[in-house]
C-alpha positions in Angstrom: 0.0 0.0 0.0 1.3 3.4 -0.9 2.4 5.7 1.9 0.0 8.4 0.8 -2.9 6.0 1.0 -1.7 4.9 4.5 -1.5 8.5 5.7 -5.1 9.1 4.4 -6.4 6.0 6.2 -4.8 7.1 9.5 -5.4 10.8 9.4 -8.6 11.0 7.3 -10.3 7.6 7.3 -13.5 9.1 5.9 -11.6 10.5 2.9 -11.1 7.1 1.4 -14.8 6.3 1.5 -15.6 9.7 0.1 -13.1 9.2 -2.8 -14.5 5.8 -3.6 -18.0 7.2 -3.6 -17.1 10.1 -5.9 -15.1 7.9 -8.2 -18.0 5.4 -8.4 -20.5 8.1 -9.1 -18.4 9.5 -11.9 -17.8 6.1 -13.4 -21.5 5.3 -13.2 -22.4 8.5 -15.1 -19.7 7.7 -17.7 -21.2 4.2 -18.3 -24.7 5.6 -18.6 -23.5 8.2 -21.1 -21.1 6.1 -23.3 -22.7 2.7 -23.1 -26.4 3.5 -23.6 -26.8 0.8 -26.2 -25.8 -1.9 -23.7 -28.5 -3.7 -21.6 -29.4 -2.0 -18.3 -29.2 -3.7 -14.9 -29.8 -2.8 -11.3 -27.3 -3.3 -8.5 -29.0 -4.2 -5.3 -26.0 -3.1 -3.3 -25.6 0.5 -4.4 -28.9 0.9 -6.3 -27.1 1.8 -9.6 -29.3 1.4 -12.7 -27.6 1.2 -16.0 -25.1 -0.8 -18.1 -22.6 -3.0 -16.3 -18.9 -3.4 -17.2 -17.4 -6.5 -18.8 -14.7 -8.5 -17.1 -11.9 -9.4 -19.5 -9.0 -11.7 -19.0 -6.4 -13.0 -21.3 -8.6 -16.1 -22.1 -12.2 -15.0 -21.6 -14.6 -12.2 -21.4 -17.7 -12.1 -19.1 -20.3 -9.6 -20.3 -22.3 -7.3 -18.0 -20.6 -8.5 -14.8 -19.2 -5.5 -12.8 -21.3 -2.7 -11.4 -19.5 0.5 -12.5 -20.5 2.4 -9.3 -19.6 0.0 -6.5 -17.2 -2.2 -8.6 -18.7 -5.4 -7.3 -19.5 -8.5 -9.2 -22.3 -11.1 -9.5 -21.1 -13.1 -6.5 -21.3 -10.0 -4.3 -24.8 -9.1 -5.5 -25.9 -12.7 -4.9 -24.3 -12.7 -1.4 -26.0 -9.4 -0.6 -29.4 -10.7 -1.8 -29.0 -14.0 0.2 -28.0 -12.1 3.3 -30.9 -9.7 2.9 -33.3 -12.7 2.6 -31.8 -14.4 5.6 -32.1 -11.2 7.6 -35.9 -11.5 7.3 -35.7 -15.0 9.0 -32.9 -14.4 11.6 -32.1 -11.7 14.1 -28.5 -10.9 13.1 -28.3 -8.1 15.7 -27.6 -10.8 18.3 -25.1 -12.8 16.2 -21.3 -12.7 15.4 -19.5 -13.1 12.1 -16.0 -13.9 11.1 -15.4 -12.6 7.6 -12.5 -13.8 5.5 -10.9 -11.6 2.8 -13.5 -8.9 3.6 -14.7 -6.7 0.8 -14.6 -3.0 1.8 -18.3 -2.4 1.0 -19.5 -5.4 2.9 -17.5 -4.4 6.0 -19.7 -1.4 6.8 -22.9 -3.3 5.9 -22.1 -6.3 8.2 -20.9 -4.1 11.0 -24.2 -2.3 11.0 -26.2 -5.6 11.1 -24.3 -7.8 13.5 -23.5 -7.7 17.2 -19.9 -8.7 16.7 -18.1 -8.5 13.4 -14.5 -9.5 12.9 -12.3 -9.9 9.8 -9.5 -12.2 8.9 -7.1 -12.4 6.0 -3.7 -14.1 5.3 -2.1 -11.0 3.7 -4.0 -7.8 4.6 -3.0 -6.0 7.7 -6.3 -4.2 7.9 -8.1 -7.1 9.6 -8.8 -8.3 13.1 -6.9 -11.6 12.5 -4.0 -11.9 10.1 -4.2 -15.7 9.8 -4.4 -18.7 7.5 -8.0 -19.9 7.1 -6.7 -23.5 7.6 -4.9 -22.6 10.9 -7.2 -20.4 12.9 -6.1 -19.3 16.3 -9.7 -19.4 17.5 -11.8 -21.8 19.6 -14.4 -23.8 17.9 -17.9 -22.3 17.7 -16.9 -18.8 18.8 -18.8 -17.2 15.8 -22.4 -17.7 14.6 -21.5 -17.0 11.0 -18.2 -17.6 9.1 -18.2 -15.8 5.7 -15.6 -16.9 3.2 -16.0 -15.9 -0.4 -13.5 -16.3 -3.2 -10.9 -17.9 -0.9 -12.0 -21.5 -0.9 -10.5 -22.4 -4.3 -6.9 -21.6 -3.3 -7.5 -23.3 0.1 -8.7 -26.5 -1.4 -5.6 -26.6 -3.6 -3.3 -26.1 -0.6 -5.0 -28.7 1.5 -4.6 -31.5 -1.1 -2.3 -34.3 0.1 1.1 -34.4 -1.5 1.4 -37.0 -4.3 5.2 -37.5 -3.9 
């Protein structure tokens, strides 16, 4: 992380969120203006309505996948919708969650919904626990919800037995 970004986070933590919000709003207006011919979608997370960005890799392209305003993908929208539906059945205000590799936008959302919200990651220093998901320094059953998205693929590869 750059030293300028670190200084902003320490001295003006609200400035990072403000910058993200402004950047997202500008990008959303750009997409609405320059990609009017593309199909329009609604993001349930940030309420953006308009065309979505494509995700391109060296080998493939996925059309209409990223919300230009909040920069989140299908998996995030699905997770948000599932959590919103579960919220109607369960009282999350009395529950605790351990969130692995937390997405910035979800941090605020989960903090506002749960009694106790902690984060964990192997590499990030901006979490409550800097740990390997396979070697948790926690007692069993100390969280009601464990949320791990987009980390299980690499974990399953690491936990495969050696074939030597």
